[in-house]
C-alpha positions as CSV (number, residue, x, y, z in Angstrom):
1,X,-18.1,-6.8,7.7
2,X,-16.0,-9.9,7.1
3,X,-13.1,-7.8,6.0
4,X,-13.2,-5.9,9.3
5,X,-13.3,-9.1,11.3
6,X,-10.3,-10.4,9.3
7,X,-8.4,-7.1,9.9
8,X,-9.2,-7.3,13.6
9,X,-7.9,-10.8,13.8
10,X,-4.7,-10.0,11.9
11,X,-4.2,-7.0,14.1
12,X,-4.5,-9.0,17.3
13,X,-2.2,-11.7,16.0
14,X,0.6,-9.5,14.7
15,X,-0.1,-5.8,15.2
16,X,1.6,-3.5,12.7
17,X,3.9,-0.7,13.8
18,X,2.3,1.3,11.0
19,X,-0.8,1.1,8.7
20,X,-0.7,2.9,5.3
21,X,-4.2,3.4,3.8
22,X,-4.1,4.7,0.3
23,X,-6.6,5.4,-2.5
24,X,-6.4,6.9,-6.0
25,X,-8.7,7.7,-8.9
26,X,-8.8,9.3,-12.3
27,X,-11.6,11.2,-14.1
28,X,-13.4,8.7,-16.4
29,X,-10.6,6.3,-15.4
30,X,-8.1,7.8,-17.8
31,X,-7.2,11.4,-17.0
32,X,-6.3,13.9,-14.2
33,X,-5.4,11.2,-11.7
34,X,-4.3,11.5,-8.2
35,X,-4.6,10.0,-4.8
36,X,-3.8,10.3,-1.1
37,X,-2.7,8.3,1.9
38,X,-3.1,8.2,5.6
39,X,-0.4,6.6,7.9
40,X,-1.6,5.5,11.3
41,X,1.2,4.6,13.7
42,X,1.0,2.6,16.9
43,X,3.4,5.0,18.5
44,X,1.8,8.2,19.9
45,X,1.4,11.1,17.6
46,X,-0.8,12.4,14.9
47,X,-1.5,10.5,11.7
48,X,0.6,11.4,8.6
49,X,-1.4,12.4,5.5
50,X,-0.5,13.3,2.0
51,X,-1.7,13.5,-1.6
52,X,-0.1,13.1,-5.0
53,X,-0.9,14.0,-8.6
54,X,-0.6,11.0,-10.9
55,X,-0.7,13.0,-14.2
56,X,-3.1,14.4,-16.8
57,X,-3.1,11.1,-18.8
58,X,-3.2,8.2,-16.4
59,X,-5.5,5.3,-15.4
60,X,-7.1,4.8,-12.0
61,X,-4.7,1.9,-11.2
62,X,-1.7,4.1,-11.8
63,X,-3.3,6.8,-9.6
64,X,-3.8,4.2,-6.8
65,X,-0.2,3.0,-7.2
66,X,1.1,6.7,-7.0
67,X,-0.8,7.1,-3.8
68,X,0.6,3.8,-2.4
69,X,4.1,4.8,-3.4
70,X,3.7,8.2,-1.8
71,X,2.5,6.6,1.4
72,X,5.4,4.1,1.4
73,X,7.9,6.8,0.9
74,X,6.5,8.8,3.8
75,X,6.6,5.6,5.9
76,X,10.3,5.1,5.0
77,X,11.0,8.7,5.8
78,X,9.2,8.3,9.2
79,X,11.1,5.2,10.0
80,X,14.4,6.9,9.1
81,X,15.6,3.9,7.0
82,X,14.8,1.3,9.6
83,X,13.9,-1.9,7.8
84,X,12.0,-5.1,8.5
85,X,9.1,-3.6,10.5
86,X,5.6,-5.0,10.3
87,X,3.9,-2.4,8.1
88,X,0.5,-2.8,6.4
89,X,-0.3,-1.2,3.1
90,X,-4.1,-1.2,2.6
91,X,-5.9,-0.3,-0.6
92,X,-9.0,-1.3,-2.5
93,X,-7.7,-1.7,-6.0
94,X,-7.9,-5.3,-7.3
95,X,-5.9,-4.3,-10.4
96,X,-3.1,-2.9,-8.3
97,X,-3.1,-6.0,-6.1
98,X,-2.7,-8.1,-9.3
99,X,0.2,-5.9,-10.5
100,X,2.0,-6.2,-7.1
101,X,1.7,-10.0,-7.3
102,X,3.8,-9.9,-10.5
103,X,6.4,-7.1,-9.9
104,X,8.4,-8.2,-12.9
105,X,5.5,-7.0,-15.1
106,X,5.3,-3.5,-13.4
107,X,8.2,-1.8,-15.3
108,X,5.8,-0.2,-17.8
109,X,4.0,1.6,-15.0
110,X,6.4,4.0,-13.2
111,X,4.1,4.5,-10.1
112,X,3.7,0.7,-9.6
113,X,7.4,0.1,-10.1
114,X,8.2,2.7,-7.5
115,X,5.7,1.1,-5.0
116,X,7.4,-2.3,-5.6
117,X,10.9,-0.8,-5.1
118,X,9.8,0.9,-1.8
119,X,8.2,-2.3,-0.6
120,X,11.5,-4.0,-1.2
121,X,13.4,-1.2,0.6
122,X,11.1,-1.3,3.6
123,X,11.2,-5.1,3.8
124,X,15.0,-5.1,4.1
125,X,16.1,-8.7,4.8
126,X,12.5,-9.8,5.3
127,X,11.6,-9.8,1.6
128,X,9.1,-12.7,2.0
129,X,6.9,-10.4,4.1
130,X,5.9,-8.0,1.4
131,X,3.7,-10.5,-0.5
132,X,0.3,-9.1,-1.3
133,X,-2.6,-10.8,0.5
134,X,-6.3,-10.2,-0.2
135,X,-8.6,-10.0,2.8
136,X,-11.1,-12.6,1.4
137,X,-8.2,-15.2,1.2
138,X,-7.3,-14.4,4.8
139,X,-10.9,-14.7,5.9
140,X,-11.1,-18.2,4.3
141,X,-8.0,-19.3,6.3
142,X,-9.6,-18.2,9.5
143,X,-12.5,-20.7,9.1
């Protein structure tokens, strides 16, 4: 409930041109991973969806990162290289959130490294805007 209230407040304050929702998983957390994404745009038109395989031997976090990277690439393609737009990437993986906070440590995970590179590419000259933020932290700031 609190997360939805926080999202609503963020949306009213600075509405994104695009929201990328992603999720990933792996069987038993270690094999046959994959994920998907949905991109919702403020502009008229249908949502964009996609899925991605993360590999036979992968962890759930890498599957989540692969789904996020696929969604980010689709967003970049949709924006035709336009940079610096207010885009939200939303996912539920605390482990991926922690990895994105320390991008210099992501080089061992190709999917996460790709997601970081795409975040930088989308941010353009506005690099400071791609910092990960957790909803509970944002909810605490509202109070």
